[in-house]
N, C-alpha and C positions, 0 to 999 in steps of 0.2 A: 296675132302676135303685128298685122299691120296697126292696129289700135296702138298698142305700146311703141311704135313706133311716133306716131304722129303726137300724141300723148305727152313725149320725152324729145320733142323736136327740138327745144330750147336749152335739153340738158345731155351734153354733150357727153359724157360716161355713160347714160343710160340708152339715147341713142345709140352708141356704138356697140354695146352690150344685145340690144333688140336686134340691131342690125348681122351680127355675127351669128346668134339664134337663128333667127331667120333662115341664113344661109345652111346653119347645120340642120335644119328640118326640113329640107327641099334634097330629099333623099332619093325622091323615087317618083314618079310621075302623077301617081296620085295623089298624094303630098305637096306637090309642086301646083297641081290644078286645085286644090281648096286653098293653096295658100294666094292663089291667083283670084280665085273667085273671092278671097275674106279681104281684096284689096292690095293685097303686096307689092305691086308694081307700083302705085299710086303713092303708096309711102313712100317707096326708095326716091322716088322721082322726088318729091316732097324734100326729102331729107336732102338730096343733091341741090336745089335749090335755094333751099335754106342755109347749106353750109356751101358755099361755091368756092371758097377757097380755104378750107379745110381738108388737107391731101388724105388726113386715116380716115375719114369720115368719106371721103369719096372713094378711097380704096374698096373700104365695107361696104360700099353702096353698089360697086363693079364686081364685088365678089358673090355679093347675093343676086344682082342681077344673072351673072354665069350659071348660077345653080338654079336659077328657076329655069333658065332658057336652057335645060337638059339635052333637048332634041328637036329636030325641025320641026316635026307637028306638033309637039307645043310652040315654037317660035311663032309657028306661023298664025297661032290663035292669037297672039299678044298683039295687041294697038296702043301703041305711045300714046298719050296723050302730049299734047301741044302747048 
């Protein structure tokens, strides 16, 4: 999924779709850990950096981030790249 986000960084509609699918896939801790291991966090942050003025993309990124950080245990394992 993160590969789809990176591959479609300049294609707004495809990027938005990939972000929405990522959020839908984050249904439990096992799925979230797999998404994080696959680079979902880096992909979301890159989308935010690439589209800083696009409110729709930023909202989709925030939704995906919220879904990924489903509980304190998972959130404590995440290190946000600066």
